[in-house]
C-alpha positions in Angstrom: 15.4 5.7 24.9 13.5 2.4 24.6 15.0 -0.2 22.4 14.6 -3.8 21.5 17.5 -6.2 21.1 16.0 -8.8 18.8 13.6 -9.1 15.9 11.0 -11.1 17.8 10.6 -8.4 20.6 10.7 -5.7 17.9 7.7 -7.3 16.0 5.9 -8.1 19.4 5.8 -4.6 20.7 4.7 -3.3 17.2 1.7 -5.7 17.6 2.8 -7.6 14.5 2.9 -11.1 15.9 -0.5 -12.7 15.5 0.6 -16.4 15.8 3.7 -18.4 15.6 4.9 -22.1 16.0 6.8 -23.3 19.0 10.5 -22.4 18.7 10.1 -19.2 16.6 10.9 -16.8 19.5 14.0 -18.7 20.5 15.0 -19.0 16.8 14.8 -15.2 16.2 16.5 -14.3 19.5 19.5 -16.8 19.4 20.1 -17.3 15.8 20.4 -15.4 12.4 18.1 -17.4 10.2 16.9 -17.3 6.6 13.3 -16.3 6.4 10.9 -16.0 3.5 7.6 -14.4 2.6 5.7 -15.0 -0.6 4.2 -12.3 -2.8 2.0 -13.5 -5.6 1.9 -11.6 -8.9 -1.8 -11.2 -9.3 -1.4 -7.6 -10.3 1.4 -5.4 -11.6 1.8 -3.7 -8.3 1.8 -4.6 -4.6 -0.7 -2.6 -2.4 -0.6 -1.2 1.1 -1.9 -4.5 2.5 1.4 -6.1 1.5 3.4 -3.5 3.5 3.1 -5.5 6.8 4.9 -8.6 5.6 7.2 -6.6 3.4 8.3 -4.2 6.1 8.5 -7.1 8.5 11.1 -8.7 6.2 13.0 -5.4 6.3 12.9 -5.3 10.1 14.1 -8.9 10.3 17.0 -8.0 8.0 18.0 -5.0 10.2 18.4 -7.5 13.0 20.8 -9.6 11.0 18.4 -12.3 9.6 18.5 -13.3 5.9 15.3 -12.3 4.0 14.0 -13.9 0.9 11.1 -12.2 -1.0 9.5 -15.1 -2.9 7.9 -13.9 -6.1 5.1 -16.2 -6.9 5.6 -16.7 -10.7 4.4 -20.3 -10.3 1.7 -20.0 -7.6 0.2 -17.0 -9.3 -0.8 -19.2 -12.2 -3.1 -21.2 -9.8 -4.3 -18.6 -7.3 -4.5 -18.7 -3.5 -8.0 -19.4 -2.2 -7.0 -18.0 1.4 -9.3 -15.1 2.3 -11.2 -15.2 -1.0 -14.9 -15.8 -1.4 -14.6 -17.0 -5.1 -12.0 -18.2 -7.4 -9.6 -15.7 -8.9 -9.5 -15.2 -12.7 -6.6 -17.3 -14.0 -3.8 -15.3 -15.5 -1.7 -16.1 -18.5 2.0 -16.7 -18.2 2.8 -13.5 -20.1 0.6 -11.4 -17.7 2.2 -13.0 -14.6 5.7 -12.4 -16.0 5.0 -8.7 -16.6 3.5 -8.4 -13.2 6.6 -10.0 -11.7 8.9 -7.5 -13.4 7.1 -4.6 -11.8 6.8 -6.2 -8.4 10.5 -7.1 -8.2 11.3 -3.4 -8.6 9.0 -2.6 -5.6 10.5 -5.2 -3.5 13.9 -3.7 -4.0 12.7 -0.4 -2.5 12.4 -2.0 0.9 15.1 -4.6 1.2 18.9 -4.2 1.2 20.5 -6.3 -1.5 24.0 -4.8 -1.1 24.7 -5.4 2.6 27.6 -7.9 2.8 26.5 -9.9 5.9 22.8 -10.8 5.0 21.8 -9.5 1.6 18.2 -9.8 0.6 17.2 -12.0 -2.3 14.3 -12.2 -4.6 13.5 -15.7 -5.9 10.9 -16.8 -8.3 9.1 -20.0 -7.4 8.4 -20.5 -11.2 12.0 -21.7 -11.4 11.0 -25.0 -9.7 7.2 -25.2 -9.8 6.9 -24.8 -13.5 9.3 -27.8 -14.0 7.6 -30.3 -11.7 6.4 -33.5 -13.4 2.8 -34.2 -12.3 3.1 -37.9 -11.5 6.4 -37.4 -9.5 4.8 -34.5 -7.7 1.8 -36.5 -6.7 3.8 -39.6 -5.6 6.5 -37.6 -3.7 4.6 -34.6 -2.2 0.9 -35.4 -2.5 1.3 -38.6 -0.4 2.2 -36.5 2.6 -1.2 -34.7 2.6 -4.4 -36.4 3.7 -7.7 -35.0 2.4 -8.8 -34.8 6.0 -5.9 -32.6 6.9 -6.5 -30.3 4.0 -10.2 -30.0 4.6 -9.5 -28.9 8.2 -7.7 -25.8 7.0 -9.7 -22.6 7.2 -8.8 -21.5 3.7 -10.5 -24.7 2.4 -13.3 -25.1 5.0 -14.7 -21.6 4.5 -14.9 -22.0 0.8 -16.5 -25.4 1.0 -19.4 -23.9 2.9 -20.1 -21.5 0.0 -22.2 -22.3 -3.0 -19.3 -21.7 -5.4 -17.2 -24.3 -3.7 -13.5 -24.8 -4.4 -12.0 -26.0 -7.6 -9.3 -28.6 -7.6 -6.9 -26.0 -9.0 -7.2 -23.8 -5.8 -7.3 -26.9 -3.7 -3.9 -27.8 -4.9 -2.4 -24.4 -3.9 -1.6 -25.6 -0.4 0.7 -28.3 -1.8 2.4 -25.8 -4.1 3.1 -23.4 -1.3 4.2 -26.3 1.0 6.5 -27.5 -1.7 8.1 -23.9 -1.9 9.0 -24.1 1.8 10.6 -27.5 1.3 12.5 -26.4 -1.7 13.8 -23.3 0.1 14.6 -25.3 3.2 16.7 -27.8 1.2 18.3 -25.3 -1.2 18.6 -22.1 0.7 18.7 -23.3 4.4 15.3 -21.3 4.9 13.9 -22.4 8.2 11.1 -19.7 8.7 8.2 -18.7 6.6 6.0 -15.7 7.4 2.8 -14.2 6.0 -0.6 -12.8 6.9 -2.7 -14.6 9.4 -4.8 -15.9 6.5 -1.8 -18.0 5.5 -1.5 -19.9 8.7 -2.9 -23.1 7.2 -0.5 -23.0 4.2 2.5 -22.1 6.4 2.0 -24.9 8.9 1.3 -27.4 6.2 4.7 -26.4 4.7 6.4 -26.8 8.0 4.9 -30.3 8.4 6.0 -31.3 4.9 9.6 -30.3 5.7 9.5 -32.5 8.9 8.0 -35.4 7.0 10.5 -35.3 4.1 13.7 -34.3 6.0 13.0 -35.2 9.6 14.0 -31.6 10.6 12.1 -28.7 12.0 10.8 -25.7 10.1 8.9 -22.8 11.5 6.0 -20.3 10.8 4.9 -17.0 12.0 2.0 -14.9 10.9 1.2 -11.2 11.1 -2.3 -9.7 11.8 -4.6 -8.8 8.9 -5.0 -5.0 9.3 -8.5 -3.7 10.1 -9.9 -0.3 10.5 -11.8 0.9 13.7 -14.7 2.2 11.7 -15.3 -1.3 10.2 -14.3 -0.5 6.6 -11.5 -2.5 4.9 -8.0 -1.3 5.2 -6.3 -0.2 2.1 -9.5 0.7 0.3 -10.7 4.2 -0.8 -13.7 5.3 -2.9 -11.3 5.1 -5.9 -10.4 1.4 -5.1 -7.2 -0.2 -3.6 -4.2 1.9 -2.6 -1.3 0.7 -4.7 2.5 1.2 -4.3 2.9 1.9 -7.9 2.7 5.6 -8.6 0.9 5.0 -11.9 -1.9 3.2 -10.1 -2.1 5.5 -6.9 -0.3 8.8 -7.2 2.1 9.9 -4.5 -0.4 12.7 -3.6 -3.3 10.3 -3.2 -1.0 7.8 -1.3 0.0 10.7 1.0 -3.7 11.7 1.5 -4.6 8.0 2.4 -2.3 8.1 5.4 -3.1 11.7 6.3 -6.8 10.8 6.6 -6.1 7.9 9.1 -8.6 7.8 12.0 -7.3 8.8 15.4 -8.3 5.4 16.6 -6.0 3.7 14.1 -3.0 6.1 13.7 -0.8 4.9 16.6 -1.1 1.2 15.5 -0.3 2.2 11.9 2.8 4.1 13.2 3.9 0.8 14.8 3.0 -1.5 11.9 4.3 0.6 9.0 7.1 3.0 10.0 10.5 2.5 11.4 10.0 5.2 14.1 11.2 4.2 17.6 9.1 3.6 20.7 9.8 7.0 22.2 8.8 8.8 19.0 5.6 6.8 18.7 4.7 7.3 22.3 5.2 11.0 21.9 3.0 11.1 18.8 0.4 8.9 20.7 0.3 11.7 23.4 -0.5 14.3 20.6 -3.5 12.1 19.5 -4.8 12.3 23.1 -4.1 15.8 24.1 -4.1 17.7 20.7 -6.0 15.6 18.2 -7.0 18.6 16.2 -3.4 19.1 15.1 -3.3 15.7 13.5 0.5 15.5 14.1 0.5 11.7 14.2 -1.3 11.5 10.9 1.0 14.0 9.2 4.1 12.2 10.4 2.7 8.8 9.3 1.9 10.3 5.8 5.4 11.7 5.6 7.2 8.5 6.6 5.1 6.3 4.3 5.3 8.5 1.3 9.1 8.8 1.8 9.5 5.0 2.1 7.5 4.2 -1.0 8.0 7.2 -3.2 10.9 9.2 -2.0 11.6 12.7 -0.7 10.8 14.6 -3.8 7.4 13.0 -4.1 6.8 13.8 -0.4 7.6 17.4 -1.0 5.2 17.7 -3.9 2.5 15.8 -2.1 2.8 18.2 0.9 2.7 21.2 -1.4 -0.3 19.8 -3.2 -2.0 19.3 0.3 -1.3 22.9 1.3 -2.8 24.1 -2.0 -6.3 23.1 -0.6 -5.6 25.4 2.3 -4.6 28.4 0.2 -0.9 27.4 -0.4 1.0 28.4 -3.5 0.3 26.6 -6.9 3.8 27.5 -8.3 5.5 24.6 -10.0 2.6 22.3 -10.0 2.0 20.5 -13.3 -1.4 20.2 -15.1 -1.6 16.6 -13.9 -1.0 17.8 -10.3 -3.7 20.4 -10.5 -6.3 18.0 -12.1 -5.6 15.4 -9.4 -5.8 17.9 -6.4 -9.0 19.3 -7.7 -10.4 16.0 -9.1 -13.5 16.2 -6.8 -14.3 19.9 -7.1 -16.8 21.4 -9.7 -15.3 22.3 -12.9 -16.1 24.2 -16.1 -14.6 23.7 -19.6 -13.9 27.0 -21.4 -12.5 27.7 -24.9 -9.0 29.1 -24.5 -9.9 32.0 -26.8 -12.2 33.3 -24.1 -9.1 34.1 -22.1 -7.1 35.8 -25.0 -7.1 39.5 -25.8 -9.0 41.4 -23.1 -9.5 38.2 -21.1 -12.4 37.1 -19.0 -13.8 39.6 -16.4 -13.6 38.1 -12.8 -17.2 39.0 -12.2 -18.3 37.1 -15.3 -16.2 34.1 -14.4 -17.7 34.0 -10.9 -21.2 34.1 -12.2 -20.6 31.6 -15.1 -19.0 29.1 -12.8 -21.8 29.4 -10.1 -19.4 30.8 -7.3 -21.6 33.8 -7.3 -25.3 34.1 -7.7 -25.2 37.4 -9.5 -22.8 40.3 -10.4 -23.7 42.0 -7.2 -22.9 38.9 -5.2 -19.6 38.6 -7.0 -18.7 42.3 -6.3 -19.6 41.8 -2.6 -17.4 38.8 -2.3 -14.4 40.5 -3.9 -15.0 43.6 -1.6 -15.0 41.3 1.5 -11.7 39.6 0.3 -13.3 36.2 -0.3 -12.3 35.7 -3.9 -9.0 34.1 -5.0 -7.6 33.2 -8.4 -4.9 30.5 -8.3 -4.9 31.1 -4.4 -4.1 34.8 -5.0 -6.6 37.2 -3.5 -8.6 39.4 -5.9 -9.0 43.0 -4.9 -10.3 44.7 -8.0 -13.7 43.9 -9.3 -12.6 45.0 -12.8 -9.6 42.5 -13.1 -9.6 39.8 -15.7 -8.4 36.3 -16.1 -6.3 35.7 -19.2 -3.9 33.1 -20.6 -1.0 34.3 -18.5 -2.8 32.9 -15.5 -3.3 29.4 -16.9 -1.5 26.9 -14.8 0.7 24.8 -17.1 -1.3 26.3 -19.9 -4.5 24.4 -18.9 -6.2 25.4 -15.7 -7.3 28.3 -13.5 -8.4 27.7 -9.9 -11.1 29.9 -8.5 -11.9 29.9 -4.8 -14.6 31.7 -2.8 -14.0 31.7 0.9 -11.8 29.1 2.5 -12.9 25.8 0.8 -15.3 26.7 -2.1 -13.3 25.8 -5.2 -14.0 25.7 -8.9 -11.7 24.6 -11.7 -11.7 26.2 -15.0 -10.4 23.9 -17.8 -9.1 25.7 -20.9 -9.8 23.7 -24.0 
């Protein structure tokens, strides 16, 4: 079995080391260091793009390092220009605080706060940034940054080339993030900062500030920004961003996101996002090459990620919901589950009273929903075994649909053939 003996080699074979300052490899191999990664509270949930740095913190912790997840209660009030083509909408203190409460709960899902040797910590940079006196900050911190130095950073340079430009508010973000590193270095003995590759300029600026103020060395390492082979943006679907919060992206849709991963991307995603070992990932990579139609790697990826983010119960329900589309049982699914699974299929609203008493004849239902062109077409489809109600085959052309067949009292699922669905919504 292939194994790695230190955090740097672990991150390296997973393809997660994009760039790093001299000394990082030796630091992670020979010492147990405190490392931090910042997460700004610009929304009430993290999204799948945050999983690379978040899971990297978890990996570092597993190798004995001391992780700090820095919640950006202060920096979120300003907004990071890195990777942005225009200025963010400034958030109020109340909104930032609400977002932080939600995000802290998500951070706790990935990091171990109870282990005795190197427990994880969540620290809020508002605790010091919101107390900084302006004049003192400019004298003591601003003097270490030349305008020439800041203009050379990609996050600044790229924005200056655009018509919108860069506000002074955003321009000051680099100083604030750099001060975070200095504060954590001096107060928490934090010597390593990590982040996405778009944070390289801010991270190296922070390390330089630590050197100038303390005369000691601090380090930075960045992870690659995840891309998709088809050129579309990772973490986006037709419905928008894929969030970690179940209220924003349901476990079912979260599971589907990973299940639909392209063959060209799935092995890399297994490395980036799961804790599966090298042998297991190589075995799954072989499946992609030799039996791609089975999509075994995608299924394992979806299972691992849904379990990590939402738990075993949510995984079971998501897998059941996925099987529904292939004729699996609908037993136990809620109305919300049904509505979500069949959110993109044609539907018909029907008064509930139509299903009371004698009920609705199956032939009538098929014609009214458009699954059959005529009564004769409907009868032929039933005779050929191609009609299902709630994924149960219909054998009698005289059968009816009644209230007893309503799923959670609200829905009936009709299916013609393998994939031609129609949802009846009882109102």
